[in-house]
Z-matrix of the N, CA and C atoms (Angstrom, degrees):
N
C 1 1.450
C 2 1.524 1 110.63
N 3 1.328 2 116.43 1 -44.88
C 4 1.462 3 120.16 2 -179.28
C 5 1.524 4 110.10 3 -66.22
N 6 1.328 5 116.98 4 -36.54
C 7 1.460 6 120.71 5 178.42
C 8 1.529 7 110.57 6 -61.57
N 9 1.330 8 117.32 7 -42.86
C 10 1.463 9 121.35 8 178.11
C 11 1.523 10 111.01 9 -64.34
N 12 1.319 11 117.04 10 -39.76
C 13 1.458 12 121.31 11 178.78
C 14 1.522 13 110.71 12 -64.24
N 15 1.307 14 117.34 13 -42.20
C 16 1.467 15 121.05 14 178.69
C 17 1.524 16 110.50 15 -64.97
N 18 1.323 17 117.29 16 -41.90
C 19 1.465 18 120.80 17 177.66
C 20 1.524 19 110.06 18 -62.32
N 21 1.323 20 117.35 19 -43.60
C 22 1.459 21 121.17 20 178.48
C 23 1.527 22 110.82 21 -60.13
N 24 1.317 23 117.52 22 -46.07
C 25 1.468 24 121.66 23 -179.76
C 26 1.523 25 110.43 24 -62.54
N 27 1.315 26 117.81 25 -41.23
C 28 1.466 27 121.36 26 178.80
C 29 1.526 28 110.56 27 -63.57
N 30 1.332 29 117.76 28 -43.44
C 31 1.465 30 121.16 29 179.34
C 32 1.523 31 110.57 30 -62.96
N 33 1.318 32 117.65 31 -45.38
C 34 1.465 33 121.09 32 178.62
C 35 1.523 34 110.09 33 -61.84
N 36 1.312 35 117.68 34 -41.72
C 37 1.460 36 121.79 35 179.04
C 38 1.524 37 111.11 36 -63.53
N 39 1.319 38 117.58 37 -41.37
C 40 1.464 39 121.16 38 178.06
C 41 1.522 40 110.54 39 -63.42
N 42 1.318 41 117.12 40 -43.96
C 43 1.464 42 120.53 41 179.13
C 44 1.519 43 110.37 42 -63.31
N 45 1.310 44 117.03 43 -43.86
C 46 1.462 45 120.73 44 -179.91
C 47 1.528 46 110.57 45 -63.80
N 48 1.319 47 117.45 46 -44.95
C 49 1.465 48 120.63 47 179.85
C 50 1.524 49 111.65 48 -64.36
N 51 1.331 50 117.25 49 -36.65
C 52 1.462 51 118.91 50 178.27
C 53 1.522 52 110.82 51 -67.09
N 54 1.320 53 117.84 52 -37.82
C 55 1.467 54 120.40 53 176.82
C 56 1.521 55 110.53 54 -64.44
N 57 1.323 56 117.43 55 -41.76
C 58 1.467 57 121.08 56 177.45
C 59 1.520 58 109.77 57 -62.61
N 60 1.326 59 117.04 58 -43.58
C 61 1.460 60 121.32 59 -179.95
C 62 1.527 61 110.76 60 -62.11
N 63 1.335 62 117.95 61 -48.80
C 64 1.459 63 120.82 62 -178.46
C 65 1.519 64 111.33 63 -63.92
N 66 1.324 65 118.41 64 -37.82
C 67 1.462 66 120.85 65 178.60
C 68 1.515 67 111.66 66 -70.83
N 69 1.328 68 118.56 67 -30.96
C 70 1.458 69 120.46 68 -179.08
C 71 1.522 70 111.96 69 -76.59
N 72 1.337 71 118.18 70 -18.96
C 73 1.458 72 120.96 71 179.55
C 74 1.521 73 112.07 72 -69.21
N 75 1.309 74 117.79 73 -26.48
C 76 1.451 75 121.15 74 -175.00
C 77 1.515 76 109.94 75 -116.32
N 78 1.306 77 116.80 76 97.07
C 79 1.463 78 121.80 77 -179.12
C 80 1.527 79 112.13 78 -82.83
N 81 1.334 80 118.23 79 -21.24
C 82 1.457 81 120.93 80 -174.06
C 83 1.516 82 113.03 81 -75.65
N 84 1.313 83 117.98 82 -20.25
C 85 1.453 84 120.33 83 179.87
C 86 1.508 85 113.94 84 81.97
N 87 1.340 86 118.09 85 10.40
C 88 1.454 87 118.10 86 175.58
C 89 1.517 88 110.12 87 -131.50
N 90 1.293 89 114.30 88 150.63
C 91 1.467 90 120.99 89 -175.94
C 92 1.516 91 107.79 90 -145.84
N 93 1.304 92 116.69 91 153.45
C 94 1.457 93 120.52 92 175.16
C 95 1.516 94 107.37 93 -106.91
N 96 1.326 95 115.79 94 123.44
C 97 1.458 96 121.71 95 179.70
C 98 1.520 97 107.77 96 -98.97
N 99 1.319 98 116.84 97 138.13
C 100 1.467 99 122.02 98 -178.24
C 101 1.520 100 110.68 99 55.81
N 102 1.316 101 116.85 100 53.60
C 103 1.452 102 121.23 101 -172.98
C 104 1.520 103 112.33 102 -62.26
N 105 1.318 104 119.00 103 -23.11
C 106 1.457 105 121.49 104 -179.40
C 107 1.523 106 113.06 105 -83.29
N 108 1.318 107 117.55 106 -13.40
C 109 1.459 108 119.18 107 -177.65
C 110 1.521 109 110.63 108 -93.72
N 111 1.317 110 115.40 109 161.64
C 112 1.456 111 120.18 110 178.19
C 113 1.518 112 111.18 111 -71.20
N 114 1.315 113 116.87 112 -21.60
C 115 1.453 114 120.98 113 -177.77
C 116 1.518 115 110.61 114 -98.10
N 117 1.333 116 116.60 115 41.54
C 118 1.459 117 118.17 116 -179.20
C 119 1.518 118 109.22 117 -67.83
N 120 1.296 119 114.59 118 145.86
C 121 1.459 120 121.28 119 -175.89
C 122 1.516 121 108.14 120 -117.39
N 123 1.310 122 116.41 121 127.40
C 124 1.448 123 120.23 122 177.86
C 125 1.517 124 107.42 123 -107.05
N 126 1.320 125 116.06 124 121.82
C 127 1.453 126 120.88 125 -178.69
C 128 1.513 127 107.74 126 -109.88
N 129 1.306 128 116.98 127 125.99
C 130 1.454 129 121.20 128 177.22
C 131 1.508 130 109.66 129 -115.22
N 132 1.312 131 116.19 130 -157.46
C 133 1.450 132 120.32 131 179.85
C 134 1.521 133 109.09 132 -68.43
N 135 1.295 134 116.71 133 127.70
C 136 1.452 135 122.05 134 -178.53
C 137 1.514 136 109.55 135 -93.56
N 138 1.301 137 115.29 136 130.60
C 139 1.455 138 121.19 137 174.07
C 140 1.520 139 106.95 138 -120.42
N 141 1.323 140 118.01 139 160.46
C 142 1.471 141 119.20 140 -179.96
C 143 1.522 142 113.44 141 -55.30
N 144 1.330 143 117.55 142 -29.82
C 145 1.465 144 120.42 143 -179.61
C 146 1.522 145 111.76 144 -70.95
N 147 1.330 146 117.61 145 -27.08
C 148 1.462 147 121.52 146 -177.20
C 149 1.524 148 112.96 147 -74.96
N 150 1.309 149 117.60 148 -16.36
C 151 1.461 150 121.19 149 -173.61
C 152 1.523 151 109.58 150 -103.17
N 153 1.315 152 115.75 151 122.81
C 154 1.460 153 119.96 152 -178.07
C 155 1.525 154 110.76 153 -74.97
N 156 1.328 155 115.14 154 157.69
C 157 1.466 156 120.27 155 176.98
C 158 1.527 157 110.91 156 -63.41
N 159 1.330 158 116.47 157 -36.12
C 160 1.469 159 120.23 158 179.29
C 161 1.528 160 110.63 159 -62.68
N 162 1.338 161 116.90 160 -40.13
C 163 1.464 162 120.50 161 178.90
C 164 1.522 163 110.60 162 -67.51
N 165 1.324 164 117.25 163 -40.06
C 166 1.472 165 120.72 164 177.03
C 167 1.530 166 110.65 165 -60.78
N 168 1.333 167 116.11 166 -44.63
C 169 1.464 168 120.32 167 -179.51
C 170 1.530 169 111.10 168 -65.07
N 171 1.325 170 116.02 169 -40.42
C 172 1.464 171 119.69 170 178.27
C 173 1.529 172 110.26 171 -64.38
N 174 1.323 173 117.11 172 -42.05
C 175 1.469 174 121.09 173 178.72
C 176 1.522 175 110.66 174 -64.88
N 177 1.312 176 116.95 175 -36.99
C 178 1.467 177 121.75 176 -179.42
C 179 1.528 178 111.39 177 -60.64
N 180 1.340 179 117.15 178 -30.55
C 181 1.468 180 119.78 179 -179.64
C 182 1.526 181 112.15 180 -64.60
N 183 1.332 182 117.61 181 -23.93
C 184 1.466 183 120.90 182 179.06
C 185 1.526 184 111.97 183 -80.72
N 186 1.325 185 117.52 184 -15.20
C 187 1.468 186 121.27 185 -177.35
C 188 1.528 187 112.23 186 -64.56
N 189 1.317 188 117.35 187 -34.65
C 190 1.459 189 121.19 188 -175.88
C 191 1.525 190 113.59 189 -89.74
N 192 1.314 191 117.07 190 -1.53
C 193 1.467 192 119.33 191 -178.88
C 194 1.521 193 110.37 192 -72.67
N 195 1.315 194 114.45 193 149.62
C 196 1.461 195 121.47 194 -179.77
C 197 1.533 196 109.62 195 -62.64
N 198 1.325 197 116.14 196 142.59
C 199 1.467 198 124.08 197 176.73
C 200 1.528 199 114.00 198 66.02
N 201 1.331 200 117.48 199 27.38
C 202 1.462 201 121.60 200 175.26
C 203 1.515 202 108.92 201 -101.81
N 204 1.329 203 116.08 202 124.89
C 205 1.466 204 120.83 203 178.48
C 206 1.522 205 111.05 204 -89.44
N 207 1.341 206 117.35 205 -43.37
C 208 1.460 207 121.27 206 179.57
C 209 1.519 208 109.43 207 -160.55
N 210 1.346 209 114.56 208 161.30
C 211 1.460 210 121.39 209 -179.66
C 212 1.523 211 108.00 210 -133.59
N 213 1.334 212 115.86 211 136.16
C 214 1.459 213 122.78 212 178.85
C 215 1.525 214 108.47 213 -130.61
N 216 1.337 215 116.69 214 161.09
C 217 1.462 216 120.99 215 173.90
C 218 1.519 217 109.70 216 -134.51
N 219 1.331 218 114.51 217 152.91
C 220 1.456 219 121.80 218 167.67
C 221 1.522 220 104.97 219 -120.35
N 222 1.307 221 117.80 220 -160.02
C 223 1.459 222 119.21 221 -175.57
C 224 1.521 223 113.71 222 -61.13
N 225 1.342 224 118.46 223 -34.37
C 226 1.467 225 119.61 224 179.97
C 227 1.524 226 113.31 225 -146.06
N 228 1.319 227 117.28 226 16.87
C 229 1.459 228 120.95 227 -177.99
C 230 1.520 229 110.46 228 -130.48
N 231 1.325 230 115.80 229 139.44
C 232 1.464 231 122.03 230 175.37
C 233 1.529 232 107.34 231 -106.00
N 234 1.315 233 116.19 232 133.14
C 235 1.468 234 122.93 233 -179.14
C 236 1.523 235 107.75 234 -114.01
N 237 1.338 236 117.01 235 115.80
C 238 1.462 237 122.30 236 -179.04
C 239 1.529 238 108.00 237 -111.85
N 240 1.327 239 116.23 238 113.71
C 241 1.462 240 121.92 239 -178.81
C 242 1.521 241 108.61 240 -91.59
N 243 1.325 242 116.13 241 125.43
C 244 1.459 243 121.46 242 -179.42
C 245 1.515 244 112.07 243 -76.60
N 246 1.325 245 116.29 244 149.46
C 247 1.464 246 120.71 245 -178.71
C 248 1.525 247 112.97 246 -93.49
N 249 1.318 248 117.55 247 -14.95
C 250 1.460 249 120.18 248 -179.82
C 251 1.524 250 110.56 249 -79.36
N 252 1.307 251 116.45 250 148.68
C 253 1.452 252 122.23 251 179.20
C 254 1.528 253 110.01 252 -59.54
N 255 1.316 254 117.05 253 122.86
C 256 1.456 255 122.08 254 179.03
C 257 1.513 256 114.95 255 84.19
N 258 1.334 257 118.00 256 -2.08
C 259 1.463 258 120.89 257 -177.01
C 260 1.519 259 111.95 258 -65.60
N 261 1.309 260 117.15 259 -35.94
C 262 1.454 261 119.95 260 179.89
C 263 1.513 262 112.19 261 75.76
N 264 1.336 263 115.22 262 -143.11
C 265 1.455 264 121.85 263 -172.77
C 266 1.519 265 110.25 264 -134.05
N 267 1.332 266 115.89 265 143.77
C 268 1.458 267 122.03 266 173.57
C 269 1.520 268 107.79 267 -112.52
N 270 1.332 269 116.35 268 134.49
C 271 1.459 270 122.52 269 179.47
C 272 1.515 271 108.71 270 -112.57
N 273 1.341 272 116.58 271 131.53
C 274 1.457 273 122.01 272 -178.82
C 275 1.514 274 108.32 273 -120.06
N 276 1.330 275 117.04 274 125.41
C 277 1.455 276 121.56 275 174.56
C 278 1.520 277 106.94 276 -78.85
N 279 1.321 278 117.15 277 118.86
C 280 1.461 279 121.43 278 -174.93
C 281 1.521 280 112.48 279 -69.71
N 282 1.322 281 117.96 280 -22.38
C 283 1.461 282 120.54 281 -177.46
C 284 1.524 283 112.78 282 -75.01
N 285 1.336 284 116.94 283 -43.03
C 286 1.463 285 118.97 284 -176.15
C 287 1.531 286 113.71 285 -124.45
N 288 1.337 287 116.70 286 8.57
C 289 1.468 288 123.53 287 177.73
C 290 1.528 289 114.38 288 60.83
N 291 1.331 290 118.20 289 16.66
C 292 1.459 291 119.11 290 173.53
C 293 1.518 292 108.15 291 -73.51
N 294 1.318 293 116.09 292 151.04
C 295 1.457 294 119.08 293 -178.91
C 296 1.516 295 110.30 294 -144.44
N 297 1.322 296 114.46 295 158.09
C 298 1.454 297 120.97 296 172.12
C 299 1.510 298 107.92 297 -148.42
N 300 1.324 299 115.69 298 156.08
C 301 1.462 300 121.39 299 -177.75
C 302 1.512 301 110.49 300 -114.43
N 303 1.317 302 114.48 301 147.90
C 304 1.461 303 122.49 302 175.30
C 305 1.522 304 107.60 303 -123.11
N 306 1.335 305 117.53 304 88.94
C 307 1.462 306 119.67 305 178.90
C 308 1.521 307 110.43 306 -71.27
N 309 1.309 308 116.56 307 164.39
C 310 1.456 309 121.51 308 177.69
C 311 1.525 310 107.30 309 -77.25
N 312 1.329 311 115.81 310 111.86
C 313 1.463 312 121.84 311 179.04
C 314 1.522 313 108.83 312 -138.65
N 315 1.305 314 116.47 313 169.50
C 316 1.462 315 121.11 314 176.64
C 317 1.530 316 109.27 315 -63.51
N 318 1.328 317 118.10 316 149.75
C 319 1.467 318 121.68 317 -176.18
C 320 1.531 319 114.56 318 -53.32
N 321 1.313 320 118.38 319 -33.64
C 322 1.466 321 120.57 320 -179.53
C 323 1.519 322 112.94 321 -67.75
N 324 1.322 323 117.33 322 -17.80
C 325 1.458 324 121.56 323 -176.23
C 326 1.530 325 113.54 324 -106.44
N 327 1.323 326 117.33 325 3.78
C 328 1.465 327 121.17 326 178.70
C 329 1.525 328 108.27 327 -74.12
N 330 1.330 329 117.12 328 131.10
C 331 1.465 330 120.91 329 179.24
C 332 1.523 331 110.09 330 -70.72
N 333 1.324 332 116.22 331 159.12
C 334 1.466 333 120.30 332 179.92
C 335 1.524 334 110.60 333 -63.01
N 336 1.321 335 116.87 334 -37.52
C 337 1.464 336 121.27 335 178.55
C 338 1.529 337 110.38 336 -59.64
N 339 1.322 338 116.92 337 -42.22
C 340 1.463 339 120.97 338 178.69
C 341 1.524 340 110.99 339 -70.22
N 342 1.328 341 117.12 340 -39.18
C 343 1.469 342 119.81 341 176.91
C 344 1.521 343 110.40 342 -59.93
N 345 1.333 344 116.21 343 -43.38
C 346 1.464 345 120.40 344 -178.82
C 347 1.519 346 111.78 345 -62.30
N 348 1.313 347 116.72 346 -46.51
C 349 1.463 348 118.82 347 -176.24
C 350 1.522 349 111.80 348 -74.51
N 351 1.338 350 117.53 349 -25.65
C 352 1.466 351 119.69 350 176.01
C 353 1.525 352 111.76 351 -71.09
N 354 1.331 353 117.17 352 -17.25
C 355 1.460 354 120.78 353 177.53
C 356 1.521 355 112.75 354 -74.85
N 357 1.314 356 117.38 355 -13.12
C 358 1.465 357 120.66 356 179.94
C 359 1.520 358 108.32 357 -70.50
N 360 1.307 359 116.31 358 129.52
C 361 1.469 360 120.22 359 -176.75
C 362 1.524 361 110.83 360 -66.63
N 363 1.316 362 115.78 361 152.37
C 364 1.465 363 121.25 362 -179.70
C 365 1.529 364 111.65 363 -61.85
N 366 1.324 365 118.06 364 -26.28
C 367 1.462 366 121.08 365 179.02
C 368 1.527 367 111.95 366 -67.24
N 369 1.324 368 117.12 367 -18.82
C 370 1.461 369 120.88 368 -179.63
C 371 1.522 370 113.03 369 -81.67
N 372 1.328 371 117.22 370 -8.35
C 373 1.460 372 121.43 371 -179.72
C 374 1.522 373 109.26 372 -108.56
N 375 1.318 374 116.31 373 130.84
C 376 1.465 375 121.07 374 176.64
C 377 1.527 376 108.55 375 -105.11
N 378 1.331 377 115.89 376 127.27
C 379 1.468 378 120.68 377 -177.37
C 380 1.525 379 110.49 378 -71.71
N 381 1.318 380 115.63 379 133.08
C 382 1.462 381 122.34 380 176.14
C 383 1.523 382 109.97 381 -100.35
N 384 1.341 383 117.04 382 -44.71
C 385 1.461 384 120.28 383 178.92
C 386 1.520 385 110.10 384 -158.11
N 387 1.330 386 114.23 385 163.95
C 388 1.462 387 120.96 386 175.12
C 389 1.518 388 107.46 387 -144.70
N 390 1.311 389 116.24 388 128.83
C 391 1.469 390 120.42 389 -177.94
C 392 1.505 391 110.99 390 -99.93
């Protein structure tokens, strides 16, 4: 039992340290997601003026969904944090409703898309709700 607990703590510590590392790599607060596609999205510092009322209302609809811990928005992306252990975060592009998930996994298994979006500074996300 203690061995499993130690392994769990080590895994959580590795995940936390990798998030700190990825966030420290980008001091500017902006990142390009899907840089190879024509629909690349550049996210910079989000201010209340940058977020439309329609986007806020759309993000608010995710607040009441089952297993949602919190919801954030940036200029064109909604971030839905899952409340279940290991659920991670789902990101929704508000323009075309495409989405992808970033579950909690070891750093070697994090997709490039998740690495890119994790580089966005916390100041770029505005909290909509927390359950």
